[in-house]
N, C-alpha and C positions, 0 to 999 in steps of 0.2 A: 526163364520165359524168352522167347524170340521176339523179333522186333515186330512181326504181324500182331503176335498178341497184345504187345504194348499198344500198338495202334489201336487195336479193338477196345481197351479200357479206356483209351483216350475218347474214342468215339462214344463209347456208354455215357462218358461224363459229359460230352457235349450233348448227347441226346438228352439227359437228363434236365441240363442246363436250358436246352431248347425248349423242352416241355414247360419247364417253370415260365421261361420268357413267354410263348405261346398262349399260356394259361392266363397271362395278366389280363385285366378288364380291358375291353376294348372302349374307344370314345364313346361310341353310343351305351356301352354298358355304365360309364362313367355319367353319362347323361342322365341315364335313369336313376342312379344313385343319388345325383344331386337332386332330381325333381323329387326324389322320396324325401329328401332331407329341407326342401323347400317346402314341403307340406307339413313337415314338422315345425316348421318355423312360424306357421300361422298359429300351430298352438302355444309355441313359445312367446308369440307376440301378447296372448291375452294375460300372460303370468307376469308381464313386467312389473305393474305394481306390486305383486308380490315379492318380486326380487328387490326391488327398491327397499321394501321392509326388512328383508334378509340384510339388505347392505346397512341398513340402520343399526339394526342390532348386530352387525358384526360378525354373522354367521358364516357367511362368505369367505371370511378371512380364518375361520377356525376349522381345523379338521373335524370330519364328520363325528368319527367315533369319541375324540376328546369331547365335543360337544355333548354328545349322548352320556358320558362319563360324568362330566362335569354338572350335568344335569340330574344325577341319579345319586342319590345319598343313601341308597339300599345295600346292606351288607348282608349276604347270604352265608348259611352256615349249614350243616348237616341235622339240624334240628326240624322238627315239622312246622315251627314258627320262627322268624324272626324279627328284628326290629332294627330300626335306623340307629346309626350310631348316635350316641346320646351326645355327643360333643359336637355333631354338625348339625344336630336337628334345628331347623327353622321354620316359622310358619311361613309357608307360601303364599303368595296372594297371587291367586288364579282364578279371581272372580268367582262364578258360580260353581268351580271347580276345587275351590278352597278346602271346602270340608271334607273333600274325596282324596287327601293328601295322604300318599302311602305312610302307613304307621307300623301295621304289624302283616307280616308276610306269612300268610297259609300255603301251605303245600298240598297237592291233591295228585294223588297217583292213581294213573288208570293202564292197564296191561292189556294187551292181545296176545295173540299166539308168538307175533314177531317182537314186540317192543314193550319196554316199559317207560312210559311217559310221565313226567313229573310236571305239572301247572303250577303256577306262582299267581296268588290273587295280586300281588302288587304287578301291574302292568296287565293283567290278564291275559299272561302269556305260557309258552311252553318254556320251562324251565331247565329239563335235561331229556335226552332219549337215551335209552340203553337199547342195543341190539341184543335179544335172547340169546340166539344160536351161535353168536360169537363171543369170541375173549382174544384180549391181546396176546401178544407175545408171552408177556408175563403173567398170563393164566388170570389176568384181572379181567373183571366186566368191561365190554366194549362201549365206551360212552361216547358218541358223536359228539357231544358238547355238553357242559354242566355248569350249574349255578352260575357265578360272577365271570366266568370267561365267557359269557355269552351276552349280548344286547339284542334286544328286539323290541323297538318302539316307534309308535306313530308320533309326529311332530306339526301342530298347527298353530296357528295364532287364534286368539278368542277376539271379541268384539272393542277389545282397548289395547289390541296389538301385542299382549302378552303372549310368550311362548310357552304351550303346553306341551308336556312331554308324558305320553301314557304310561311310562316305567314310574312316574312320579305319583300316579293315580290308583287309590284301591279299589279293584273291582271285588265284585261280590258274585257269588254262586247264585243263580235263579233256579237252578233245577237239582234235583239229589244226585251226588256224583257216586256213583257205585265203585270202589275202588277194585281193582283186580277182577273185573268181569270180563272174562276172557273169551268166552264165547257168544257174548252179544254186541252189538252196535252200542256205542256209547255216545251222547250229546254231551258236551260239557259247555254251559254257557255263562259267560261273565258278563257283568253290567256296571258301569257307573251309572247308579239309577237315579239322576236327580229327579225325575216325577214318572208317573206310569206312561207319560207320553213324551218324556224327554229324557234320552239315556245314549250312552255307548256300547255296543254291544260286541262281544267278541265271542263266536259261537265256533266249537270244534265238534268233528264228527270223527270218531274214531272207529274204525272197521274190523271184526275178529279175526280176519287172516290177511292184512293186507299190511303193506309197508307205507301206504298212503295216508293222509289225515288232510279231511277238508276243511276250510277256514273260512268262516264269513263274518265280515265286519259290518255292522249297521250302525250311523249316524241318524238318530231320529229327533225331530222337533229341535234342532240347534242352528236354525236358521239366524236367530236373531243373537245368538251366544259366541258364533264363531265368527270370525271377519268376514264382511262381504266379499273382497279382493281374493279370498282362498279359493283358488281353483286346482290345486292339488295337494296331498298329502304327504310330508315326506317321511319314508321308513328307514330308521337306522337299523341296520341287520350287522352285527359283528358277532365273530367266532372265533377262538383260539382253538385249534386243531390238536387234540393231543395226540402224541404219539402212539401209534397203535402195532407198529412192525418191529423187526428185529433190528433192522439198519435205517437210522434216522436219516443218514445223507441218502441212500436211495429212496426212501420215502419221500423225501422233500422234492425229490425230481418228479414225482407225480402229483403234487400237491398243490392246487391251484383255483382259480374262481373260472369258471365257464357260463357262458349265457347265450341265449338264442333270440335273435331277433325275431321280432312279430309274425312277418310272412317270410323268413327267409332262414338262414344257415345258421349251424351252432358255430360260435367261437370262443376263444379263451385267452387269458393272461399266461406269458410265458412264465414256466414254472422255474427258469433257471435263476431269474433275476427279481427283485422287487418290483411290482407294477403298480400304474396307474392308469385306468382307463376309463375316459369321459365319453359316454355313449349318448349321443342326441338323437337317437332314433327309438321307436317303440321297441319295447320286449316282450318276451313271452314267459321266460323264466330267467331265475339265476341260481346256480348253484355253487356250493363250498365243497369242493371234492378233495379227497386225499387219495393215496393211491389204491384203496379197495372199496372205499364207502362215500357217500355223499348225502349232503342236507341240500334239497332243491325246495327252494320257493317259487310257486308257479300262479301266474296270474290267468283266471278264468277268461278275462279280457285282456287286457295290456298293461304294461307300464308304459309311461311316456316318456322316461329316459332314466339314467342310471349314472351313477360315479362309483368305480370299483376299485379296491386298494387290495394288494397282496405283501406281507411282508416274513421275510424270513426270521424266525426268533428261537431255534432249536439250539443255537449256541448261546444264548442270553437267558431262556426262559427253560430250566429242565422239566420236560414231562412234555411241553408242547412242541410242534413241528414249524407251524406258520399261524400268523393272524391274518383273517379276510375279513373285509369289512366292504359294505354297500350302503349308500345313499340312493334310495330309490323314489323316484316321484310318482303316484298314485293319483289318478282322476279323481276330482272332487267337485260337487256342484254345490256352491253355498246357499242357493235357492230352494233347494229341495233336500228331502231325506235321501241317504247315501246309503245303497247296499252294495259293497264290493265283496266279491267272490274270489277266493285263492284255494291253493292245495299245496300240501307239502309232500315230499318224496323223502324218506329217511330210511335209508338201506344200501346193501351192496353194489357195487359196481359189476353187476353180473351182467353179460349181454344179453341172455335171453330174458331174463328178468326185466330189465330195463325195456327190452321191446315189447314185453306185456303191457307194462303200465305206460307205454308210449301212445296206444291208441285209446283215444278217451273223447267223451262226447260232452262239451261244454255248451250251454244254452242252446240245445238242439243243433249241434255243429260237429261233425266227425273231424277230429284233428288228431294230427300226427305231432307229437311232442318230441320225437327224435333224441329221447333220453339216454338211448344206446349209443349216441356221440360221445358220451360221457367217459367209453372205454376209448382209449386212443389206440385204435387198431393201424395206424398209418392214414398216409394220405393217397389218393387217387388211387392206382393199381395195386399198391400195397395192401390199403384197406379193403380192397375188393377180394384180393386173394385170401386174406384173412375171414372175411365175412362168408365167401362162398366154397371156399375149400378147406381152409386148416379148421375152422371153428365147427362146420360139420362133421367132418373126420374125427376130431377131437371128441365130440360130444356123442359120436357114435360108438366109440370105444370105452366112453365114460360110462355108458349104458349097461356094459358087461364085464368089465375091469375095474377093481377098485382101488388098485396100486398105481401110483400116478408115474412113477419111473417106469413100469412096464407100458404104460400109454404113452410115454414120450419114446420108448424104444420103437414100439410098433407104428406111431407116427412118423418116426423117422425113416422106418423101412419102408412104408408105404411111398411116402415122399421120394425116397431115393430111387426106388423102384420105377414111379412116374417119370422122373429125369434121366432115367437109364437112358434110353435112346440116344438122347442128347448129349450124356456123358461118353457115350460110344462113338459117336460122330465127333466129337471133341477130340477124342484120343486117336482115331483114325486120321483125321486131319492134322494134327499135330505129328504122327508117323510119316505121312506123304512128306511134310515139310523137313523131317530130319533125313530120308533117305534122299531127298534133293540136295542137302545141303553141300555136298562135296561140289556137284555143279556150280551152286551158286557161289562157292568159293572161287571158283574158276573165273566165272564173270568177274568178281570184285578183283581178282587178280589182273584180268584183261583190260578194265576200263577202272583207271584210277580214280581217286575222290573226286578230282578236278572235273572228270567227266560222269558228273552225278546224273545229268539226263539219259547218257546213253547206258549207263549202267542199270537204272530203273527201267528203261525201255526192254533191255534183255533180259532182266529178271521176270518181268511181266511177260515178256513172251513165252519163256521157258515155262511158267505157270501156266499159260494158256496152252502150249503143245501138250504140255502134260495132262490137262484137265484138271489142275489143282485150284482151288480156291483159297486164297490167302487170308481170308476172313472166315475160314471153316470152323476154324477153332474157336473164334471169339463168339460169333453169332451164338451159338449154344449156351456160352457163358451169359450172354446177354440176358436168354431167355429164362436162366435160374436166377438172376438176380432179384425178381419181384418177390419170388419165394423166402430168399435168403433174408432181405430186408424186413417183410412180413412177419417172420417167426421171430426176428429181432424184436419187434414191436409187443408180439402176441405173450411170450412166455412171461417178462416182466409185469403185464397188466390182467393174466389170468388168476382171477380169484379161485379157481378152482385147486391151483397149486398152493395157496396160502395154508401155512402150517402143515404141508403134507410132507412126511419124511420119506426119505429113500437112501438106503445105504448108510453111509456117515452124514448126510445132510439131513438135518432135523426141520427144515423149511424150503421147498424147491422156490419159492417165490423170492427167497433172499439167498445171502451168501451163504457158503457153506466153509466152515472153518475148522480147521485140524490142528492149528497152532495159533495162540494169542500172542503176539509181540508185546513185548514191555516198552515199546516205544511206536510211534507213527513216523511212515514212510509217506511223504506229499504224493500224492495220487494214486498209492497203493493202498495205504490203509494201515491199520495194526493187527491184522490178522493176515493167515494163509489159506487160501480156497484151493482145496485139493482139486475140485474139476475144472477150475481154470487154468492150474497147472496142466493137468492131464489133455486139456484143449489146445493150450500152447505148444507142448511138446508134440502132439499129433499133427499140429499145423506145421512145425517145423520140419518133422520127416516128411510131410505131403510136399512142403516146398522143397525141399532137396529131391524128392524124386520127380517132381516138375522139372526142374533144373537141369537134371539129367536126362530125362526125355527130349526136352525141347533144346535146338542149339542155340545158346545166348549169342547174340549177337555181340561181336568183340567191340564195337565202337560204343556201347553202353555198358561198362564194366560195373557203375555204381547202381544199375538196376537189381542185379542179382543180390547185391548186398542190402538193398531197398527190400527185397522180397523176404528177407529174414528179419528185418527190422519191425515190421508190420505186425506179424504175431505177438513180438515182445511188447510193443505199443499195446496190443489188447489185452496182455497179461494185466497190465495196469489198470485198464479202463474197467474190465469186468471183473476184477476181483471181488467190488463191492456190489456187484450185479446178480441178478437171480442166477441160482446155482442149477436151475431148469433150463436156462440157455444155455450156459456152458456144458452141461451134461448133453443137451440136442447136439452143439458143435462136435463136441469129442466124439458121440456115436457117428453121426454123420462122417467123420475123418475117418473112423476105423471101416464104417461100410464101403467108402470111397475107395480106400486100402485095397480089401477084397474085390470090388468090381476091377480096378487097375490090374490087379493079378490076372483075373480071368480074361479080361480084354488083351492083357499083353501075351496070354499063352494062346490067343485065338487070331492074332495078327503076327504076320511073318514079314519082316522089312523086306527080305529079299523077292517076296511074292509081290509085296506093294511096287517094287522098283520095277520088275518086270511087266506090270500092268501098267505103270507110269511110261516107260519105253514104248509099250504098245500104243498107248495113247497117243504118242508123239507121232506114229507113222499116219494115223487117221487124218484126213482132211479136216482143217477147221472150218466150222460152221461160222460164218458172220451174222451177226445179228442185224435185222432190218435198220437198226439205227446206224450201227458201220457201215452197212452197204449204201445208204444214204450221205454217209459223210462223203465215202469214196466217189460216188457218181457226181457230188458236187464237185469235187477236186478235179476229176475229168472234166467236167463241163467249163469250169475256169481256164483248164489248160487248154481247151479249143477255143475259146473265146482270146486268150492271148495270142496264139497261134495266127490267127485271122487278122487281129490287129498290126 
């Protein structure tokens, strides 16, 4: 790699850093954000009394999930009914709710074409969700969550300031639940029925061919029984996410909590570390997401605010990848009946499916939920490349070809064909620089290092007279980078590749192992991925070819070594990654070898040198800017003479 290529790479990095810097919010945008937060502060002012009660009860000092666990004595089993642990059973003093204390947990199963959903009478909640058309890597039923690995409970204070947790209450079905009614819309209604005019109701609507479930919550006739200072309900939502995929480490890298601001963009907590986000503004939805599936809780109106936590647990608790929890504030008016409307999405992180469920009509308003943002396709231009180029081509091929290894091969051929003009231009520019190398060496001998300015001026003059752009080889590389990074994001998150086999790889969304090691190598793992080895070997060969074609600057001998170290680093990094990605890089390298072979045969160094020499004889056309500089210099000289 020559000095100009290195300069190009540095410029690329500077462009990316500059782009990030320029996209930081301006002072005006920060003021708008602050104004939004100030408006939320007005709502927070109304709930100060409630916060004082929370402080007295010491809730604010306790972890949200621990509170829910401590206040729930229910033990779930695989039976249709369960009872609270007899050693922990105690009569709870819950005022008018005391006689509804959870004792026997009855389970009701409702099934549509896509899901099997179990409801629990204790808490009137969804106990588990199984996706019918998917299974885990171990061929087990795919459960998004199940039993006591989840908590979903509303919390509020009664008129005696006693904390009520809906998971401690036994709800009763008020309509007939038809289990496994696949082809019909089902309404499942649970109530804590204090009287015909006084109750808490949880109503679920399951549609026959949908990943969504409508969820309506009604508090009727309870104005005198719930604290008059209650301005919001607290929903504690907690899930331990089961391991579904082949590689837990890789699955962990895509498991986290996402959330959408009420009238704004989608954000998320970093997957790499344990996170804790306190969001003070309104939210539209919160999602517990793993690599390929999500549970999304959606407000048809809004959430006031939320506190969201993520914690990696796969090294401590076998069978689970992470625990995700949220404490959500939901608007409540203690002076009237309350009817709160929500929805769930339980389904795959499939881009087109999520787009389909994003366009909804809530309360006669057309809303775009932006659920497709749950598929991490990359930010800015990388995401655009995936959305408007890669995914349409991939889906087109998917309509006609069933083998995803062949689809990746064809996708690679199409992309490399599209980039071929840039590859040709880059190679031709490198050839021009190569044939000029002897003349550049003469300039370097003529001007020692101490005369760096003179050397640089003479070199640039040579380039100008020969009509060579030293950045000609780097600009095509810059234009190819968005596609390179976009595909790096696309393959590991493409659910189409999940559990799809090709050659020796049994799952293109995970690593391909040809040898299991009896020990663990840090950063590498305990297996050998053949596609990653092939990708590394082909990259090393490509690097060697590039170094032979490009005149390496003798003043930077360490750069040549660095170019060989990079593929070795990727060998460690990609060994646990998607084998579909390594396969793509390998095929791309093989195609590049073929392109370079034919380009090399079509380009003759002697012909290039002759054309460059001819270009030197032509008069150099000065740019308007350069002409203005010369005119300004002449005017200064004339003024100096007059003085």
